A tleap script that builds the chain and sets N, CA, C and O, in Angstrom:
source leaprc.protein.ff14SB
mol = sequence {
  NMET PHE LYS PHE LYS GLU SER LYS PRO PHE
  SER PRO VAL ILE ALA ALA LEU PRO ASP GLN
  ASP THR GLY THR SER GLU ASP ASP ASP SER
  THR VAL GLU CSER
}
set mol.1.N position { 269.939 82.611 60.384 }
set mol.1.CA position { 270.201 81.171 60.319 }
set mol.1.C position { 270.231 80.721 58.863 }
set mol.1.O position { 270.965 79.800 58.505 }
set mol.2.N position { 269.435 81.373 58.033 }
set mol.2.CA position { 269.398 81.009 56.619 }
set mol.2.C position { 270.739 81.305 55.965 }
set mol.2.O position { 271.214 80.526 55.138 }
set mol.3.N position { 271.354 82.434 56.334 }
set mol.3.CA position { 272.639 82.802 55.738 }
set mol.3.C position { 273.707 81.791 56.141 }
set mol.3.O position { 274.654 81.553 55.391 }
set mol.4.N position { 273.558 81.194 57.326 }
set mol.4.CA position { 274.507 80.170 57.763 }
set mol.4.C position { 274.383 78.933 56.877 }
set mol.4.O position { 275.383 78.319 56.503 }
set mol.5.N position { 273.146 78.579 56.550 }
set mol.5.CA position { 272.914 77.404 55.709 }
set mol.5.C position { 273.543 77.604 54.335 }
set mol.5.O position { 274.149 76.688 53.779 }
set mol.6.N position { 273.392 78.813 53.793 }
set mol.6.CA position { 273.910 79.082 52.451 }
set mol.6.C position { 275.434 79.223 52.475 }
set mol.6.O position { 276.118 78.812 51.538 }
set mol.7.N position { 275.958 79.810 53.562 }
set mol.7.CA position { 277.398 80.045 53.653 }
set mol.7.C position { 278.137 78.767 54.048 }
set mol.7.O position { 279.239 78.501 53.568 }
set mol.8.N position { 277.514 77.977 54.933 }
set mol.8.CA position { 278.161 76.753 55.404 }
set mol.8.C position { 277.620 75.534 54.672 }
set mol.8.O position { 276.409 75.413 54.482 }
set mol.9.N position { 278.514 74.618 54.254 }
set mol.9.CA position { 278.104 73.393 53.559 }
set mol.9.C position { 277.419 72.409 54.505 }
set mol.9.O position { 276.760 71.476 54.047 }
set mol.10.N position { 277.564 72.601 55.809 }
set mol.10.CA position { 276.959 71.668 56.772 }
set mol.10.C position { 275.739 72.318 57.416 }
set mol.10.O position { 275.740 72.623 58.608 }
set mol.11.N position { 274.696 72.524 56.607 }
set mol.11.CA position { 273.457 73.120 57.111 }
set mol.11.C position { 272.794 72.237 58.173 }
set mol.11.O position { 272.264 72.779 59.143 }
set mol.12.N position { 272.795 70.903 58.039 }
set mol.12.CA position { 272.166 70.050 59.051 }
set mol.12.C position { 272.843 70.200 60.406 }
set mol.12.O position { 272.205 70.021 61.443 }
set mol.13.N position { 274.125 70.525 60.403 }
set mol.13.CA position { 274.859 70.691 61.659 }
set mol.13.C position { 274.365 71.932 62.385 }
set mol.13.O position { 274.151 71.906 63.597 }
set mol.14.N position { 274.183 73.027 61.639 }
set mol.14.CA position { 273.677 74.257 62.243 }
set mol.14.C position { 272.264 74.028 62.769 }
set mol.14.O position { 271.900 74.539 63.828 }
set mol.15.N position { 271.479 73.266 62.033 }
set mol.15.CA position { 270.104 72.982 62.451 }
set mol.15.C position { 270.100 72.158 63.737 }
set mol.15.O position { 269.223 72.321 64.585 }
set mol.16.N position { 271.082 71.281 63.872 }
set mol.16.CA position { 271.178 70.436 65.063 }
set mol.16.C position { 271.730 71.232 66.242 }
set mol.16.O position { 271.506 70.879 67.400 }
set mol.17.N position { 272.461 72.319 65.934 }
set mol.17.CA position { 273.047 73.134 66.996 }
set mol.17.C position { 272.449 74.531 66.978 }
set mol.17.O position { 272.999 75.434 66.347 }
set mol.18.N position { 271.333 74.718 67.663 }
set mol.18.CA position { 270.677 76.030 67.713 }
set mol.18.C position { 271.567 77.073 68.393 }
set mol.18.O position { 271.443 78.268 68.125 }
set mol.19.N position { 272.464 76.618 69.275 }
set mol.19.CA position { 273.380 77.523 69.975 }
set mol.19.C position { 274.328 78.191 68.982 }
set mol.19.O position { 274.784 79.312 69.202 }
set mol.20.N position { 274.619 77.483 67.881 }
set mol.20.CA position { 275.525 78.024 66.883 }
set mol.20.C position { 274.936 79.288 66.267 }
set mol.20.O position { 275.660 80.245 65.989 }
set mol.21.N position { 273.632 79.289 66.058 }
set mol.21.CA position { 272.968 80.436 65.440 }
set mol.21.C position { 273.103 81.670 66.329 }
set mol.21.O position { 273.366 82.770 65.842 }
set mol.22.N position { 272.922 81.481 67.636 }
set mol.22.CA position { 272.994 82.602 68.570 }
set mol.22.C position { 274.451 82.916 68.905 }
set mol.22.O position { 274.778 84.037 69.296 }
set mol.23.N position { 275.320 81.924 68.749 }
set mol.23.CA position { 276.729 82.140 69.058 }
set mol.23.C position { 276.969 82.115 70.555 }
set mol.23.O position { 277.997 82.599 71.030 }
set mol.24.N position { 276.019 81.550 71.308 }
set mol.24.CA position { 276.148 81.508 72.775 }
set mol.24.C position { 277.183 80.456 73.179 }
set mol.24.O position { 277.983 80.677 74.087 }
set mol.25.N position { 277.158 79.318 72.498 }
set mol.25.CA position { 278.088 78.249 72.849 }
set mol.25.C position { 279.347 78.341 71.986 }
set mol.25.O position { 279.307 78.079 70.784 }
set mol.26.N position { 280.447 78.709 72.604 }
set mol.26.CA position { 281.708 78.820 71.860 }
set mol.26.C position { 282.203 77.420 71.484 }
set mol.26.O position { 282.866 77.242 70.462 }
set mol.27.N position { 281.878 76.441 72.309 }
set mol.27.CA position { 282.299 75.063 72.038 }
set mol.27.C position { 281.692 74.572 70.729 }
set mol.27.O position { 282.379 73.967 69.906 }
set mol.28.N position { 280.403 74.836 70.544 }
set mol.28.CA position { 279.735 74.405 69.319 }
set mol.28.C position { 280.323 75.135 68.110 }
set mol.28.O position { 280.465 74.567 67.028 }
set mol.29.N position { 280.658 76.404 68.324 }
set mol.29.CA position { 281.203 77.213 67.232 }
set mol.29.C position { 282.534 76.628 66.771 }
set mol.29.O position { 282.776 76.482 65.573 }
set mol.30.N position { 283.403 76.291 67.741 }
set mol.30.CA position { 284.711 75.755 67.397 }
set mol.30.C position { 284.547 74.386 66.734 }
set mol.30.O position { 285.324 74.013 65.855 }
set mol.31.N position { 283.535 73.651 67.164 }
set mol.31.CA position { 283.283 72.323 66.588 }
set mol.31.C position { 282.886 72.444 65.121 }
set mol.31.O position { 283.332 71.660 64.284 }
set mol.32.N position { 282.060 73.414 64.819 }
set mol.32.CA position { 281.606 73.614 63.439 }
set mol.32.C position { 282.782 74.050 62.563 }
set mol.32.O position { 282.906 73.628 61.413 }
set mol.33.N position { 283.644 74.905 63.130 }
set mol.33.CA position { 284.806 75.376 62.366 }
set mol.33.C position { 285.750 74.214 62.086 }
set mol.33.O position { 286.369 74.143 61.024 }
set mol.34.N position { 285.853 73.293 63.062 }
set mol.34.CA position { 286.724 72.142 62.889 }
set mol.34.C position { 286.043 71.146 61.944 }
set mol.34.O position { 286.603 70.089 61.653 }
savepdb mol mol.pdb
quit
């Protein structure tokens, strides 16, 4: 999760979406990419 914060400029978004870290929710993943 730390690497996501450093790699992605929207660290608060990843923190708000725990599913993004696990990659379980594809919807959240596409939302972050968008």
